[in-house]
Each structure stands twice: as C-alpha cells, then as structure tokens.
PyMOL Python script that loads the backbone (N, CA, C, O; Angstrom):
from pymol import cmd

cmd.read_pdbstr("""\
ATOM      1  N   UNK A   1     -14.075  -1.769  -5.224  1.00  0.00           N
ATOM      2  CA  UNK A   1     -12.652  -1.628  -5.474  1.00  0.00           C
ATOM      3  C   UNK A   1     -11.850  -2.562  -4.569  1.00  0.00           C
ATOM      4  O   UNK A   1     -10.868  -3.164  -5.002  1.00  0.00           O
ATOM      5  N   UNK A   2     -12.276  -2.678  -3.311  1.00  0.00           N
ATOM      6  CA  UNK A   2     -11.545  -3.523  -2.373  1.00  0.00           C
ATOM      7  C   UNK A   2     -11.482  -4.958  -2.882  1.00  0.00           C
ATOM      8  O   UNK A   2     -10.417  -5.576  -2.880  1.00  0.00           O
ATOM      9  N   UNK A   3     -12.608  -5.479  -3.312  1.00  0.00           N
ATOM     10  CA  UNK A   3     -12.649  -6.863  -3.803  1.00  0.00           C
ATOM     11  C   UNK A   3     -11.743  -7.034  -5.020  1.00  0.00           C
ATOM     12  O   UNK A   3     -11.077  -8.060  -5.163  1.00  0.00           O
ATOM     13  N   UNK A   4     -11.718  -6.044  -5.881  1.00  0.00           N
ATOM     14  CA  UNK A   4     -10.868  -6.131  -7.079  1.00  0.00           C
ATOM     15  C   UNK A   4      -9.388  -6.158  -6.710  1.00  0.00           C
ATOM     16  O   UNK A   4      -8.628  -6.956  -7.258  1.00  0.00           O
ATOM     17  N   UNK A   5      -8.979  -5.303  -5.798  1.00  0.00           N
ATOM     18  CA  UNK A   5      -7.574  -5.283  -5.387  1.00  0.00           C
ATOM     19  C   UNK A   5      -7.210  -6.560  -4.640  1.00  0.00           C
ATOM     20  O   UNK A   5      -6.116  -7.094  -4.823  1.00  0.00           O
ATOM     21  N   UNK A   6      -8.114  -7.053  -3.801  1.00  0.00           N
ATOM     22  CA  UNK A   6      -7.848  -8.304  -3.095  1.00  0.00           C
ATOM     23  C   UNK A   6      -7.717  -9.461  -4.074  1.00  0.00           C
ATOM     24  O   UNK A   6      -6.882 -10.345  -3.884  1.00  0.00           O
ATOM     25  N   UNK A   7      -8.528  -9.461  -5.106  1.00  0.00           N
ATOM     26  CA  UNK A   7      -8.435 -10.506  -6.120  1.00  0.00           C
ATOM     27  C   UNK A   7      -7.101 -10.405  -6.864  1.00  0.00           C
ATOM     28  O   UNK A   7      -6.452 -11.418  -7.126  1.00  0.00           O
ATOM     29  N   UNK A   8      -6.701  -9.185  -7.199  1.00  0.00           N
ATOM     30  CA  UNK A   8      -5.414  -8.989  -7.872  1.00  0.00           C
ATOM     31  C   UNK A   8      -4.267  -9.498  -7.000  1.00  0.00           C
ATOM     32  O   UNK A   8      -3.318 -10.097  -7.506  1.00  0.00           O
ATOM     33  N   UNK A   9      -4.353  -9.260  -5.703  1.00  0.00           N
ATOM     34  CA  UNK A   9      -3.322  -9.715  -4.770  1.00  0.00           C
ATOM     35  C   UNK A   9      -3.312 -11.238  -4.679  1.00  0.00           C
ATOM     36  O   UNK A   9      -2.248 -11.851  -4.592  1.00  0.00           O
ATOM     37  N   UNK A  10      -4.491 -11.844  -4.698  1.00  0.00           N
ATOM     38  CA  UNK A  10      -4.549 -13.312  -4.676  1.00  0.00           C
ATOM     39  C   UNK A  10      -3.894 -13.897  -5.925  1.00  0.00           C
ATOM     40  O   UNK A  10      -3.202 -14.913  -5.858  1.00  0.00           O
ATOM     41  N   UNK A  11      -4.119 -13.247  -7.057  1.00  0.00           N
ATOM     42  CA  UNK A  11      -3.532 -13.723  -8.307  1.00  0.00           C
ATOM     43  C   UNK A  11      -2.025 -13.497  -8.364  1.00  0.00           C
ATOM     44  O   UNK A  11      -1.286 -14.294  -8.943  1.00  0.00           O
ATOM     45  N   UNK A  12      -1.576 -12.385  -7.747  1.00  0.00           N
ATOM     46  CA  UNK A  12      -0.148 -12.059  -7.753  1.00  0.00           C
ATOM     47  C   UNK A  12       0.210 -11.381  -6.431  1.00  0.00           C
ATOM     48  O   UNK A  12       0.127 -10.158  -6.322  1.00  0.00           O
ATOM     49  N   UNK A  13       0.608 -12.165  -5.428  1.00  0.00           N
ATOM     50  CA  UNK A  13       0.930 -11.612  -4.107  1.00  0.00           C
ATOM     51  C   UNK A  13       2.099 -10.625  -4.105  1.00  0.00           C
ATOM     52  O   UNK A  13       2.326  -9.950  -3.101  1.00  0.00           O
ATOM     53  N   UNK A  14       2.839 -10.531  -5.201  1.00  0.00           N
ATOM     54  CA  UNK A  14       3.971  -9.614  -5.297  1.00  0.00           C
ATOM     55  C   UNK A  14       3.602  -8.300  -5.989  1.00  0.00           C
ATOM     56  O   UNK A  14       4.485  -7.513  -6.331  1.00  0.00           O
ATOM     57  N   UNK A  15       2.313  -8.059  -6.195  1.00  0.00           N
ATOM     58  CA  UNK A  15       1.823  -6.893  -6.930  1.00  0.00           C
ATOM     59  C   UNK A  15       1.700  -5.700  -5.978  1.00  0.00           C
ATOM     60  O   UNK A  15       0.637  -5.445  -5.411  1.00  0.00           O
ATOM     61  N   UNK A  16       2.795  -4.990  -5.820  1.00  0.00           N
ATOM     62  CA  UNK A  16       2.850  -3.872  -4.877  1.00  0.00           C
ATOM     63  C   UNK A  16       1.836  -2.783  -5.139  1.00  0.00           C
ATOM     64  O   UNK A  16       1.305  -2.194  -4.198  1.00  0.00           O
ATOM     65  N   UNK A  17       1.556  -2.503  -6.403  1.00  0.00           N
ATOM     66  CA  UNK A  17       0.607  -1.445  -6.729  1.00  0.00           C
ATOM     67  C   UNK A  17      -0.794  -1.778  -6.230  1.00  0.00           C
ATOM     68  O   UNK A  17      -1.550  -0.887  -5.841  1.00  0.00           O
ATOM     69  N   UNK A  18      -1.139  -3.071  -6.242  1.00  0.00           N
ATOM     70  CA  UNK A  18      -2.459  -3.466  -5.733  1.00  0.00           C
ATOM     71  C   UNK A  18      -2.550  -3.200  -4.234  1.00  0.00           C
ATOM     72  O   UNK A  18      -3.574  -2.715  -3.752  1.00  0.00           O
ATOM     73  N   UNK A  19      -1.494  -3.511  -3.498  1.00  0.00           N
ATOM     74  CA  UNK A  19      -1.473  -3.205  -2.062  1.00  0.00           C
ATOM     75  C   UNK A  19      -1.544  -1.702  -1.827  1.00  0.00           C
ATOM     76  O   UNK A  19      -2.248  -1.234  -0.932  1.00  0.00           O
ATOM     77  N   UNK A  20      -0.813  -0.959  -2.633  1.00  0.00           N
ATOM     78  CA  UNK A  20      -0.800   0.496  -2.483  1.00  0.00           C
ATOM     79  C   UNK A  20      -2.194   1.072  -2.740  1.00  0.00           C
ATOM     80  O   UNK A  20      -2.680   1.897  -1.967  1.00  0.00           O
ATOM     81  N   UNK A  21      -2.829   0.639  -3.820  1.00  0.00           N
ATOM     82  CA  UNK A  21      -4.168   1.136  -4.129  1.00  0.00           C
ATOM     83  C   UNK A  21      -5.181   0.689  -3.091  1.00  0.00           C
ATOM     84  O   UNK A  21      -6.103   1.437  -2.766  1.00  0.00           O
ATOM     85  N   UNK A  22      -5.027  -0.514  -2.568  1.00  0.00           N
ATOM     86  CA  UNK A  22      -5.899  -0.986  -1.501  1.00  0.00           C
ATOM     87  C   UNK A  22      -5.732  -0.101  -0.266  1.00  0.00           C
ATOM     88  O   UNK A  22      -6.708   0.220   0.411  1.00  0.00           O
ATOM     89  N   UNK A  23      -4.508   0.285   0.017  1.00  0.00           N
ATOM     90  CA  UNK A  23      -4.261   1.196   1.137  1.00  0.00           C
ATOM     91  C   UNK A  23      -4.973   2.520   0.963  1.00  0.00           C
ATOM     92  O   UNK A  23      -5.510   3.068   1.926  1.00  0.00           O
ATOM     93  N   UNK A  24      -4.983   3.039  -0.250  1.00  0.00           N
ATOM     94  CA  UNK A  24      -5.681   4.302  -0.533  1.00  0.00           C
ATOM     95  C   UNK A  24      -7.178   4.146  -0.282  1.00  0.00           C
ATOM     96  O   UNK A  24      -7.800   5.009   0.337  1.00  0.00           O
ATOM     97  N   UNK A  25      -7.747   3.056  -0.758  1.00  0.00           N
ATOM     98  CA  UNK A  25      -9.187   2.834  -0.579  1.00  0.00           C
ATOM     99  C   UNK A  25      -9.527   2.722   0.902  1.00  0.00           C
ATOM    100  O   UNK A  25     -10.465   3.362   1.378  1.00  0.00           O
ATOM    101  N   UNK A  26      -8.761   1.905   1.634  1.00  0.00           N
ATOM    102  CA  UNK A  26      -9.021   1.758   3.070  1.00  0.00           C
ATOM    103  C   UNK A  26      -8.893   3.106   3.788  1.00  0.00           C
ATOM    104  O   UNK A  26      -9.688   3.411   4.677  1.00  0.00           O
ATOM    105  N   UNK A  27      -7.911   3.901   3.411  1.00  0.00           N
ATOM    106  CA  UNK A  27      -7.727   5.209   4.045  1.00  0.00           C
ATOM    107  C   UNK A  27      -8.919   6.116   3.770  1.00  0.00           C
ATOM    108  O   UNK A  27      -9.395   6.809   4.668  1.00  0.00           O
ATOM    109  N   UNK A  28      -9.399   6.112   2.534  1.00  0.00           N
ATOM    110  CA  UNK A  28     -10.562   6.940   2.193  1.00  0.00           C
ATOM    111  C   UNK A  28     -11.805   6.502   2.946  1.00  0.00           C
ATOM    112  O   UNK A  28     -12.694   7.311   3.212  1.00  0.00           O
ATOM    113  N   UNK A  29     -11.869   5.217   3.293  1.00  0.00           N
ATOM    114  CA  UNK A  29     -13.005   4.702   4.053  1.00  0.00           C
ATOM    115  C   UNK A  29     -12.824   4.892   5.555  1.00  0.00           C
ATOM    116  O   UNK A  29     -13.711   4.556   6.339  1.00  0.00           O
ATOM    117  N   UNK A  30     -11.675   5.432   5.953  1.00  0.00           N
ATOM    118  CA  UNK A  30     -11.427   5.707   7.361  1.00  0.00           C
ATOM    119  C   UNK A  30     -10.878   4.534   8.152  1.00  0.00           C
ATOM    120  O   UNK A  30     -10.819   4.601   9.379  1.00  0.00           O
ATOM    121  N   UNK A  31     -10.477   3.470   7.488  1.00  0.00           N
ATOM    122  CA  UNK A  31      -9.920   2.315   8.178  1.00  0.00           C
ATOM    123  C   UNK A  31      -8.398   2.418   8.142  1.00  0.00           C
ATOM    124  O   UNK A  31      -7.737   1.842   7.278  1.00  0.00           O
ATOM    125  N   UNK A  32      -7.870   3.156   9.089  1.00  0.00           N
ATOM    126  CA  UNK A  32      -6.444   3.478   9.108  1.00  0.00           C
ATOM    127  C   UNK A  32      -5.592   2.236   9.324  1.00  0.00           C
ATOM    128  O   UNK A  32      -4.552   2.091   8.680  1.00  0.00           O
ATOM    129  N   UNK A  33      -6.006   1.335  10.216  1.00  0.00           N
ATOM    130  CA  UNK A  33      -5.198   0.151  10.498  1.00  0.00           C
ATOM    131  C   UNK A  33      -5.008  -0.711   9.259  1.00  0.00           C
ATOM    132  O   UNK A  33      -3.886  -1.109   8.948  1.00  0.00           O
ATOM    133  N   UNK A  34      -6.092  -1.001   8.552  1.00  0.00           N
ATOM    134  CA  UNK A  34      -5.975  -1.812   7.339  1.00  0.00           C
ATOM    135  C   UNK A  34      -5.212  -1.058   6.255  1.00  0.00           C
ATOM    136  O   UNK A  34      -4.462  -1.653   5.481  1.00  0.00           O
ATOM    137  N   UNK A  35      -5.409   0.244   6.209  1.00  0.00           N
ATOM    138  CA  UNK A  35      -4.708   1.058   5.241  1.00  0.00           C
ATOM    139  C   UNK A  35      -3.197   0.978   5.456  1.00  0.00           C
ATOM    140  O   UNK A  35      -2.442   0.729   4.516  1.00  0.00           O
ATOM    141  N   UNK A  36      -2.769   1.190   6.689  1.00  0.00           N
ATOM    142  CA  UNK A  36      -1.335   1.148   6.982  1.00  0.00           C
ATOM    143  C   UNK A  36      -0.751  -0.240   6.737  1.00  0.00           C
ATOM    144  O   UNK A  36       0.385  -0.364   6.280  1.00  0.00           O
ATOM    145  N   UNK A  37      -1.513  -1.268   7.035  1.00  0.00           N
ATOM    146  CA  UNK A  37      -1.052  -2.628   6.769  1.00  0.00           C
ATOM    147  C   UNK A  37      -0.799  -2.825   5.275  1.00  0.00           C
ATOM    148  O   UNK A  37       0.228  -3.379   4.882  1.00  0.00           O
ATOM    149  N   UNK A  38      -1.730  -2.373   4.452  1.00  0.00           N
ATOM    150  CA  UNK A  38      -1.579  -2.491   2.996  1.00  0.00           C
ATOM    151  C   UNK A  38      -0.413  -1.641   2.502  1.00  0.00           C
ATOM    152  O   UNK A  38       0.363  -2.084   1.655  1.00  0.00           O
ATOM    153  N   UNK A  39      -0.287  -0.426   3.024  1.00  0.00           N
ATOM    154  CA  UNK A  39       0.820   0.440   2.608  1.00  0.00           C
ATOM    155  C   UNK A  39       2.171  -0.156   2.992  1.00  0.00           C
ATOM    156  O   UNK A  39       3.122  -0.088   2.213  1.00  0.00           O
ATOM    157  N   UNK A  40       2.260  -0.738   4.184  1.00  0.00           N
ATOM    158  CA  UNK A  40       3.524  -1.341   4.612  1.00  0.00           C
ATOM    159  C   UNK A  40       3.905  -2.510   3.709  1.00  0.00           C
ATOM    160  O   UNK A  40       5.076  -2.679   3.369  1.00  0.00           O
ATOM    161  N   UNK A  41       2.930  -3.305   3.326  1.00  0.00           N
ATOM    162  CA  UNK A  41       3.200  -4.418   2.410  1.00  0.00           C
ATOM    163  C   UNK A  41       3.649  -3.865   1.054  1.00  0.00           C
ATOM    164  O   UNK A  41       4.573  -4.400   0.441  1.00  0.00           O
ATOM    165  N   UNK A  42       2.996  -2.796   0.585  1.00  0.00           N
ATOM    166  CA  UNK A  42       3.375  -2.180  -0.686  1.00  0.00           C
ATOM    167  C   UNK A  42       4.808  -1.670  -0.625  1.00  0.00           C
ATOM    168  O   UNK A  42       5.575  -1.861  -1.568  1.00  0.00           O
ATOM    169  N   UNK A  43       5.173  -1.027   0.469  1.00  0.00           N
ATOM    170  CA  UNK A  43       6.527  -0.507   0.622  1.00  0.00           C
ATOM    171  C   UNK A  43       7.533  -1.649   0.587  1.00  0.00           C
ATOM    172  O   UNK A  43       8.562  -1.553  -0.082  1.00  0.00           O
ATOM    173  N   UNK A  44       7.243  -2.722   1.300  1.00  0.00           N
ATOM    174  CA  UNK A  44       8.153  -3.868   1.330  1.00  0.00           C
ATOM    175  C   UNK A  44       8.349  -4.445  -0.073  1.00  0.00           C
ATOM    176  O   UNK A  44       9.472  -4.768  -0.460  1.00  0.00           O
ATOM    177  N   UNK A  45       7.274  -4.573  -0.825  1.00  0.00           N
ATOM    178  CA  UNK A  45       7.384  -5.103  -2.185  1.00  0.00           C
ATOM    179  C   UNK A  45       8.100  -4.126  -3.107  1.00  0.00           C
ATOM    180  O   UNK A  45       8.915  -4.532  -3.935  1.00  0.00           O
ATOM    181  N   UNK A  46       7.801  -2.849  -2.966  1.00  0.00           N
ATOM    182  CA  UNK A  46       8.458  -1.835  -3.796  1.00  0.00           C
ATOM    183  C   UNK A  46       9.962  -1.773  -3.508  1.00  0.00           C
ATOM    184  O   UNK A  46      10.748  -1.493  -4.412  1.00  0.00           O
ATOM    185  N   UNK A  47      10.366  -2.026  -2.273  1.00  0.00           N
ATOM    186  CA  UNK A  47      11.792  -1.997  -1.926  1.00  0.00           C
ATOM    187  C   UNK A  47      12.579  -2.930  -2.830  1.00  0.00           C
ATOM    188  O   UNK A  47      13.715  -2.636  -3.201  1.00  0.00           O
ATOM    189  N   UNK A  48      11.979  -4.043  -3.178  1.00  0.00           N
ATOM    190  CA  UNK A  48      12.638  -5.036  -4.020  1.00  0.00           C
ATOM    191  C   UNK A  48      12.571  -4.665  -5.495  1.00  0.00           C
ATOM    192  O   UNK A  48      13.562  -4.778  -6.217  1.00  0.00           O
ATOM    193  N   UNK A  49      11.406  -4.226  -5.933  1.00  0.00           N
ATOM    194  CA  UNK A  49      11.167  -4.043  -7.365  1.00  0.00           C
ATOM    195  C   UNK A  49      11.242  -2.591  -7.843  1.00  0.00           C
ATOM    196  O   UNK A  49      11.523  -2.330  -9.012  1.00  0.00           O
ATOM    197  N   UNK A  50      10.989  -1.649  -6.931  1.00  0.00           N
ATOM    198  CA  UNK A  50      10.932  -0.244  -7.323  1.00  0.00           C
ATOM    199  C   UNK A  50      11.265   0.632  -6.107  1.00  0.00           C
ATOM    200  O   UNK A  50      10.370   1.253  -5.534  1.00  0.00           O
ATOM    201  N   UNK A  51      12.535   0.685  -5.713  1.00  0.00           N
ATOM    202  CA  UNK A  51      12.922   1.414  -4.500  1.00  0.00           C
ATOM    203  C   UNK A  51      12.505   2.887  -4.495  1.00  0.00           C
ATOM    204  O   UNK A  51      12.182   3.432  -3.440  1.00  0.00           O
ATOM    205  N   UNK A  52      12.509   3.524  -5.647  1.00  0.00           N
ATOM    206  CA  UNK A  52      12.109   4.936  -5.689  1.00  0.00           C
ATOM    207  C   UNK A  52      10.642   5.089  -5.292  1.00  0.00           C
ATOM    208  O   UNK A  52      10.284   6.033  -4.589  1.00  0.00           O
ATOM    209  N   UNK A  53       9.804   4.172  -5.736  1.00  0.00           N
ATOM    210  CA  UNK A  53       8.381   4.223  -5.376  1.00  0.00           C
ATOM    211  C   UNK A  53       8.198   3.934  -3.889  1.00  0.00           C
ATOM    212  O   UNK A  53       7.343   4.537  -3.241  1.00  0.00           O
ATOM    213  N   UNK A  54       8.994   3.017  -3.348  1.00  0.00           N
ATOM    214  CA  UNK A  54       8.931   2.728  -1.913  1.00  0.00           C
ATOM    215  C   UNK A  54       9.247   3.985  -1.114  1.00  0.00           C
ATOM    216  O   UNK A  54       8.556   4.300  -0.145  1.00  0.00           O
ATOM    217  N   UNK A  55      10.283   4.698  -1.518  1.00  0.00           N
ATOM    218  CA  UNK A  55      10.669   5.920  -0.820  1.00  0.00           C
ATOM    219  C   UNK A  55       9.595   6.997  -0.956  1.00  0.00           C
ATOM    220  O   UNK A  55       9.289   7.689   0.015  1.00  0.00           O
ATOM    221  N   UNK A  56       9.024   7.143  -2.145  1.00  0.00           N
ATOM    222  CA  UNK A  56       7.985   8.143  -2.359  1.00  0.00           C
ATOM    223  C   UNK A  56       6.767   7.852  -1.487  1.00  0.00           C
ATOM    224  O   UNK A  56       6.205   8.758  -0.872  1.00  0.00           O
ATOM    225  N   UNK A  57       6.365   6.592  -1.438  1.00  0.00           N
ATOM    226  CA  UNK A  57       5.212   6.211  -0.632  1.00  0.00           C
ATOM    227  C   UNK A  57       5.494   6.429   0.849  1.00  0.00           C
ATOM    228  O   UNK A  57       4.652   6.961   1.573  1.00  0.00           O
ATOM    229  N   UNK A  58       6.674   6.020   1.300  1.00  0.00           N
ATOM    230  CA  UNK A  58       7.057   6.208   2.702  1.00  0.00           C
ATOM    231  C   UNK A  58       7.036   7.698   3.075  1.00  0.00           C
ATOM    232  O   UNK A  58       6.499   8.073   4.118  1.00  0.00           O
ATOM    233  N   UNK A  59       7.618   8.538   2.222  1.00  0.00           N
ATOM    234  CA  UNK A  59       7.652   9.977   2.501  1.00  0.00           C
ATOM    235  C   UNK A  59       6.252  10.575   2.505  1.00  0.00           C
ATOM    236  O   UNK A  59       5.948  11.429   3.337  1.00  0.00           O
ATOM    237  N   UNK A  60       5.401  10.138   1.590  1.00  0.00           N
ATOM    238  CA  UNK A  60       4.030  10.642   1.551  1.00  0.00           C
ATOM    239  C   UNK A  60       3.265  10.296   2.810  1.00  0.00           C
ATOM    240  O   UNK A  60       2.538  11.130   3.349  1.00  0.00           O
ATOM    241  N   UNK A  61       3.424   9.073   3.281  1.00  0.00           N
ATOM    242  CA  UNK A  61       2.744   8.658   4.509  1.00  0.00           C
ATOM    243  C   UNK A  61       3.289   9.407   5.719  1.00  0.00           C
ATOM    244  O   UNK A  61       2.528   9.805   6.601  1.00  0.00           O
ATOM    245  N   UNK A  62       4.599   9.598   5.761  1.00  0.00           N
ATOM    246  CA  UNK A  62       5.194  10.344   6.864  1.00  0.00           C
ATOM    247  C   UNK A  62       4.735  11.795   6.853  1.00  0.00           C
ATOM    248  O   UNK A  62       4.539  12.389   7.913  1.00  0.00           O
ATOM    249  N   UNK A  63       4.561  12.367   5.678  1.00  0.00           N
ATOM    250  CA  UNK A  63       4.076  13.751   5.573  1.00  0.00           C
ATOM    251  C   UNK A  63       2.648  13.872   6.110  1.00  0.00           C
ATOM    252  O   UNK A  63       2.243  14.940   6.570  1.00  0.00           O
ATOM    253  N   UNK A  64       1.887  12.773   6.050  1.00  0.00           N
ATOM    254  CA  UNK A  64       0.524  12.766   6.584  1.00  0.00           C
ATOM    255  C   UNK A  64       0.499  12.429   8.062  1.00  0.00           C
ATOM    256  O   UNK A  64      -0.568  12.387   8.676  1.00  0.00           O
ATOM    257  N   UNK A  65       1.686  12.184   8.645  1.00  0.00           N
ATOM    258  CA  UNK A  65       1.781  11.927  10.078  1.00  0.00           C
ATOM    259  C   UNK A  65       1.806  10.469  10.476  1.00  0.00           C
ATOM    260  O   UNK A  65       1.717  10.149  11.661  1.00  0.00           O
ATOM    261  N   UNK A  66       1.926   9.568   9.491  1.00  0.00           N
ATOM    262  CA  UNK A  66       1.972   8.141   9.784  1.00  0.00           C
ATOM    263  C   UNK A  66       3.414   7.679   9.937  1.00  0.00           C
ATOM    264  O   UNK A  66       4.301   8.151   9.225  1.00  0.00           O
ATOM    265  N   UNK A  67       3.647   6.764  10.858  1.00  0.00           N
ATOM    266  CA  UNK A  67       4.965   6.182  11.058  1.00  0.00           C
ATOM    267  C   UNK A  67       5.032   4.864  10.297  1.00  0.00           C
ATOM    268  O   UNK A  67       4.322   3.912  10.623  1.00  0.00           O
ATOM    269  N   UNK A  68       5.884   4.816   9.288  1.00  0.00           N
ATOM    270  CA  UNK A  68       6.061   3.593   8.506  1.00  0.00           C
ATOM    271  C   UNK A  68       7.522   3.277   8.365  1.00  0.00           C
ATOM    272  O   UNK A  68       7.881   2.281   7.737  1.00  0.00           O
TER     273      UNK A  68
END
""", "prot")
cmd.dss("prot")
cmd.show_as("cartoon", "prot")
cmd.util.cbc("prot")
cmd.orient("prot")
C-alpha cells in the first residue's frame, strides 16, 4: 500500500487523499513520525481544496492525542 500511495503522490503531488491514506498506513505500522508528516501534508492540501475534510482530519488526530 505504501508504494502505491507514494506512486500516486509522485503522479499528483496535490493529491491530499493519498497523503491521508499513507498516514493511516504508517500509523497502523507504528511509524508515528512518518504518519504525522503525511497527515500534516494532507491537512495542508485539504485546506485549499476541501477545508471541511482538513478540519475533520485535524479533529480526529487531536482526539487521538496528536498535535497538528
């Protein structure tokens, strides 16, 4: 899954959902640093294209105890 999301990001660096899904995969694998990096990029992209999704993602991460 990681390789697929990374490939999608290479093809379209503005694809927020790919960053978001990559963050989920990294989190499930226990790599919190890479996960948060991907989530932060997703939030930044969503702010431009889908502010409601950016807010939902930010709130979900904060509910899990992450500072974003």
